Every structure is written in structure tokens, then in C-alpha cells.
N, C-alpha and C positions, 0 to 999 in steps of 0.2 A: 080539686079546683083551688082549695085553700093554699096548697103547696105551690101551685102555679102563681097564685096571686102574691104570695110572699116572695117568690123568685123575681117577679116583675118589680115589686116594691123595693127590693134590695138594690137593684140597678138604678142609681140616681146620679144626676149631674153633680160633680164635685167642685169645690172652690179652689182646689190646688191644681188646676189644669190650664193649659195654654194651647193655642193653635188647633191642631187636628186631634188632640187627645180625646175630646168628646166624640169625635167621629169614630174612633176606635172602640173605646170601652163602653160608650153609652148607646149611640145610634146603631152601630153594627150589632151589638149584643141584643138589643130589643128587636131589631128587624129580623135577625136570624131566628130568635126565639119565637116570634110571631109566625114565621114561615113553618117552623117545626110544629107548632100547635095546629096550624091549618092542615098540614099533611097528616098529622096524627088523627085529627078529627075525621078527615075523609077516609083514612085507612082503617080505623078501628070502630067507627060509628056507622059509616056508610058501607058501600059495597065496592071495595077497591078492585075487584076482579070478577068478571062474569064469563062463564065458559059455555060453549055449545057442546052438548053431550049427545050420545046416541039415544034413540027413542026408547030403548028398553031400560034406560036408567030411571030409577025412582027419584023422588025429590031428595031423599036422604043420600042416594048415591051422587046426585048432582052437587049437593052441598059438600060432601066429602071430597069430590074431585076439585071443586073450587078452592076449598081450604088447603088441600094438598098442593095445588099448583101455586097458591100464594106463598106457602111456607117454603116449598122448594122452588128452585129457579125455573123460569120458562126460557124458551129460546126463540130467536127471531129468524124467520125465513121470508125472503122476498115473495110477494104474492104470485109471481109467475114462475118461481123456481120450485123444483121438486124438494120434498122433505128429505133431508139427509138419511141415508140408510143405516149408517153406523152410529152407535151411541157416542163414540168419541167426537164425531163431527157435531153432533147435537150439543154436547157439553161445551165445545169450543165456542158456540154461538149463544151461550146462556146470558140472560140478563140478571145480574147479581146484585143490583143496587136498590130496586124500588122498595123492597120491604124494609130496608135499613135506612132509608132517606131521613125520616124524622129523628132517629137516634144520632145520625151523623151530624145533622144540623144542630142538635142540642149540644153536642160536643164542640162544634165550631163556635157556638155562642159562648160557651164557657171559656174557651181558649182566648177569645177576644177580651174577656174580662180579667184574665189572669195577670197581664202586665200591670194593670192599675193596682192589683193587690200587692205585687212586688213593690211598686212605688209607694203605696201607703204604709207598708211595713217599714221600709228603710228611711223614708223622708222624715219620719217622726223622731229618728235617732240623731238628728242633726242639732238638736237644741232649739230649733225654730219651729214653732207650731204654726205652720202656714195657714191651715184652715181657720184657726182662731184669730189670727192676725187679719185675714181677709174679711172675716165676719165683723171684726172691730172696725175695719175700714168702711164696710158697708153701713154700719151704724153711724159712723162719722159723716158719711155722705149725706144722710138725711137728717142729721141732728142740727140743733140750734148752735149758735156761736160758742157758748160756754161748754156745752156737752161735746161739741166737735173738738174743741181744744183738749179736753180730757182724753178723748179717744186717740187723738193724734199723739199726745204725750205718751200714752201706753205703747203705741207702735214704735215711736222713736226710742223710747227707753229700752224696749225689747231688742231693737236693732243695735243700739249702742252697747248693750250688755253682750250681745253675740260677737260684736267686733272686738271687744276686749278679751273675750274668752279664748283661751288656747288650750288645746288638749294636751294633757301630760304625756310626754313621750314614753314614760316608763310604764304606763299601763299595759298590761299583758292579757286583758280579758279578750274573749272572742269578739265582742262587739267593738272594742277599742281597735283591734287589728283591722276589722272591716272598715271602720271609720278612717283609719290611716290609709288604707288601700284606695278609698274614694276621695282622699285629699282633705280630710277634716281640718288638719292643722293649717292648711292654706286657704281655708274658706271656700272650698270647692266641692264639699260633700254633696249638697243638694243638687248642684249643677251636674256633677258626674253621674249621680244616681238617676237624674232625670234624662240625661242623654242615653244611658243604658236602657232606660224604659222605652225611649223612642226607638232604639235599635230593636228591642224585643217586639214592639208593635210592628215594625217592618218585617222582621223575621217571621212573625206569626202570619201576616198577610201572605207572604211568599209561600210558606209551607202549606197554608190552607189552600191556596191556588193549586199548588202541585199535588197535594193529597186528594183534592176533589177530582182532579183529572184522572188520577189512578183509580179512585173509587168508582168512577163512571166507566172505566175501561177505555179511556181516551188516550191514545199514544201521541196525538197531535196537540200541541199547546194552543193551536189556533182553532180548536173545535168550536169555541164559542162564537168566533167571527163567522165560521161556516154556517152554524145554525141560524145566526142573525141574518145572514145573506139569504138562506133558504126561506126564512119567514118573510123577508122583504120582497123576494121575487116569487113567492108562492110555490116553491118547490115542496112537494109532498113528502112526508116522512117515509112513505112506502118506497121511495127511490133512494133516500139518503140513509135510512135506517137509524136516524137519531130519535131516541125516545119513542120507539114504535108503540102504537096503540093496540096492535094485534100480534099475538105471539102463540107459539105452540107449547104444549105441555104433555109429557109422557108420564104415565104412572101404571103400576101393576096392582092387581087385586087377586086374592086367592079365592078361587071358586071350586068347591068340592075337591080340595087338595091340589088343584092345578093353578099355576100362575097365568093370568091373562093380562096382556099388555095393551093399554089403550093410548092413543094419541088424540088429543082434543085441541080445539082452537079457542083461545081466550081473549077477551077484550081487557086491556090494561087502561082503565080510565084514569088511574093515578098519573100516568105519564103525560097527560095533558097539562097537569099542574107541575110535574117535575121538570118538564122542558122549560117552562117560563121561569120557574124558581131558580134552577141551576144556571140558566143563562144570565139571570139577574146577578147571581152570586159570582159568576165568572167576571162580569164587568165590575161588580162592586169590589172584589178583592184587588183587581188591578187598580181601580180608582183610589182605594184607600192606601195601597202601597205607594203609589207615585206621589200622591198628595202629602203623605207623611214623610216621604223621602225629601221632597222639596222644602217642606216646613222645617225638617231637621237641619238641612243645609243652611237655610236662612237663619235659624236659631243659633247655630254654631258661629256663623259669621257675625251676628249681632252680639254674641256673648264674649267673643274672644278678639274682636277688632276694637282697638283703642278708639278709633274714629267713631264707631257706632255707639260705644259706651258713653263717650263724651256727648254725642248727639242726643242720646236718650235722656241723660240727666240734664243737659242744657235746656231742653224744651220746657222742663218744669221750672228751672231757674228763670227762664224768660217769662213764663206765665206769672211767677211770683213778682218779678220786677214790674210787669204790666199792672198787676193788682195794686202794688204799692204806689205806683204813679197815680192811679185813680183815687186811692184813699190815702192822702198824705197825713202822716202822723207827726206830732211834735218831736218825737224821739228820732225821727228819720234824719234830722239835720245833724244829730250827734254821731251818726255812724261814720266810721273811719273811711275815707276815700283812698283807694289804692291806685297807683299808676298802672298803665296798661300792662307793662311787663310783670309787675307784682301780682296783678289780678290773674294773669295767665298762669303764673307759677302756682298760685293758690288753687286755682281751678283745676290745674293739672293734678296736684296732690290730692285734692278732694275727690275727683272722679276716678282716677286710676289707682290710687293707693288706699284711700279710706273706705272705698266700697269693694267688697269681695264679690266674686261671681255669684255666691249664694244670695247676697243682699240684692244684687241686680235682678236675679230671677224672681225673688220675692216681690220686688217692686213691679215687675212685669205682670205677675199674677194679680197683684192688687189693682193695677191699672186696667187689667183685662176684665175684672169683675166690678169695678166701681167707675172710674173715670179719671180725668186729668186733675180734677179739683183736689182730691184727697192726696194723690201723689205729689202735687205741687206743694201742698202744705207740709208733707213729710220731708221731701227733699229740701224745701226752703228752710224748715226748722233745723235740719241737720247742717245745712250750709252756714246758717247764722251761728250755730254752736261751734262749728269748726273755726269760723273767723275769730270768735271770742277766745277760744281755748288754744288753738294751734297756729294761727296765722303768724304771730311774731316768731315762733320757733322755726317754722318752715322758711320764712324769709331770711332769718338769721343763718340758718343752715346753708342757704343758697349763696349768700354774699360773704360768708365767713371765709377767711383765708386758710382754713384747715385743709390739708392735702387730700381730702376725701373727694377726689375729682370724679369718681363714678357717680355720686349723687348729683353733683353739679352738672355733669354731662347729660344725665337723664333729665334733669329739669330744663336744660337748654333745649333738648330735643322736644320736650313737651311744649315749650314756648313756640317753637317752629310749627308744631302740629296745630296749635290753637290759632296762630296767626293766619293759617291757610283758609280758615273758614270765616265768611262774613257774618257779622252779627253775633259773633261769639262773645265779645266783651260788651 
């Protein structure tokens, strides 16, 4: 029990997750582990199988027959059909899953947790400690003004250091090669690792759905829908053969040097639980797969669409502007006022060039676990620093007569993009 308790305590919600991640690595793992423990308790503490035996069997013979039929496979025959005469026919109708069900579920639970191990191992190699930064953001959310300012400074400084950091292309270590493969030098390491993790989540759900069908001996991928239809319409298992409660078992005993073969009828009480559990898993695997698929598509669109990146950061800048309007400060009058075109150019450079995909996904995780207030202060602080440090250079680069038309064209494009949205400036 101590080992089981430690297994449950290991699986905890993380601070570096988004969307449906927790549905995969946390809820799915705990639910399937709970089902595995339920079946294990019923199977090895209670009486998973009880058999009707001939009258001459003693109590010891009866126990032997039941243990034998549980360890070896039983086979199902419709109540009105005759028992097959050949051993080959009986073997072809064997039920091979019920004694292995708790172990299969334990393996399924472990496989649902494996993708987050992959994520936690690689995400820490990016130079951004996501969990620590989210914890800092949570502290800032409930802190007083001065303490909050210190926590926000820590986060902004960490982000700024990461933006300045560039991986040395000459490094040849194994980890440096992995970082280059995942786009470390372009600020896409965390993003790409996270998207691969999402793909592993979906692959895991699909393979578990497929392997469970094979484990139960179901050649029809719609078997779960058929069982659900049988339950809703009151169709008995005796006619469908789905998770039969009564099965046959053959065994041989040696009496006075001679082999005597017995065929007995057994009640599989476990299949009452197995039917409901595996039907739930059938629906659960499909649900997790499609929800994760749609969440991944939505994430990719938000991460790689310029419009959505601007929209994401703009909401925090709008919140900051609203807060500043409520609390006017003497220094506010000294801030430089930019024309609409200049503001659009600066906002374009800030959103699309100063923020790497890794920083965007970090902000999404902070926003997911804290709220808009902390992200508003982080983005607002970085925006103000950008205006003080880089605004003049960016505008000069745009209006300069230098023949670097590619930069100018990109900026003009950005202006058009921003002017399409109301309330942007």
C-alpha cells in the first residue's frame, strides 16, 4: 500500500502545462490507476471466478478447478448452443483478457504519464526554468505592491537575458545538437519540444485505443458503440457475447495413472466490472485524442499566426493603458507620444521580433496559472523598456534612406496588419 500511495503522490498537477495537458498526464493516469486497483482488489482479494463442479469433487478439488480455470483461459459458448467437440474450436473461443486486465491498465496509466516525463526532461534544457518563473508569478499575484514589483523584475530580467542569449553554433555536444534540432538558436526550443509532446499525447491515445481493441479480441473498432447500444436497449450479453458472465473450462486430472478430462461451467463476476471499465476507456481514449488534437491545432494557430500573437500581447498592453488612465502619475506627462504610424511600427517590432515563440508560450503558461494582472505587468514593463531602449533605433531604421528595403517592406507590411484591427492603437 505504501508503494501504491507513493505512485499516486508522484502524479501531481504541474505548473508548466497548458490546455489538455493535464487531461492526459494527470487525470487519465489517476483514473486508469484507480480502475486497475479496483480490478486488482476484486481479482486477488475476492472471488473472481466460481465454478459449478460435479458432486464427487471435494472442497480441495473445487478450489483447484477454480484456480486452474482462472489461471488458464475459459471459453464462451452461447447458452442454447452445444459445446464444441474439438479442442481447436474451444481454443478459438477462449477469453484471454480477464486475468490480465489490471496489469494492462497499469501499463496504460504509465504510458499516459510518459509524455510529460519527456517534456520535463527537455524543457529544462532551454535556459528557461518555466516552473520557477510560474511560481514567481504566483507569488507576485498575491503580493503587495513592492514585493510584486520585485517578483515582476525577476521575471522580466530572466526573459530579457534569454532574449539576448544565443547558442554558440560551434558547440558539438550531444545536448547542443538536440537544442539546434529543436530550434534553440531561433528561440523555438520550448515551443517545438512542447508540440512534439502534444503529438506524443495524441499518438499515445491512438495506440492505446488500438491495442485495447486487440487485447480484448475485438476486430471491430466500433465495438464500444455496440456495447453501449446493447446496454441502452437492454440486449443481454448471452446474445451478444460481449464480456460474458458465464463460460466453460476444460481441465485434466491424473487419477491412478489415467488422465480424466472435465468440462465445468464457471461464473466470471469480474466481467461485470470489465464491461463497464473497458467501455469507459473506449470512450475516454477517443475523447482525449480528439480534444488534444483540436487543442494542438488551436495552439499552433495561436503560436504561428502574426495576428494571434499581436492580439495576445495587445490585450495586456490595453489592460496596462486602462490601469494607467485610472491612476495618473506625474511622470506620465513626460512620456514621449508617437504618431499612429510610428506606434504601429514600434508595436510591430515589439510583438513580432522582440518576442520569440518560447517567450510567448511562457507567457501563456504564466497567464494560465495566474491571471491577466501579472502578465499585464510583465508585458507592460517590457514594452516600456523597449520604448526607452530601442524605439529611436527602430524608427530610424525604418525612415533611413539606407537601401535595406527588405526591413522597410516588412515594417510597412506590419503597419497594414495593425491598421486592420480596431482599437489596436
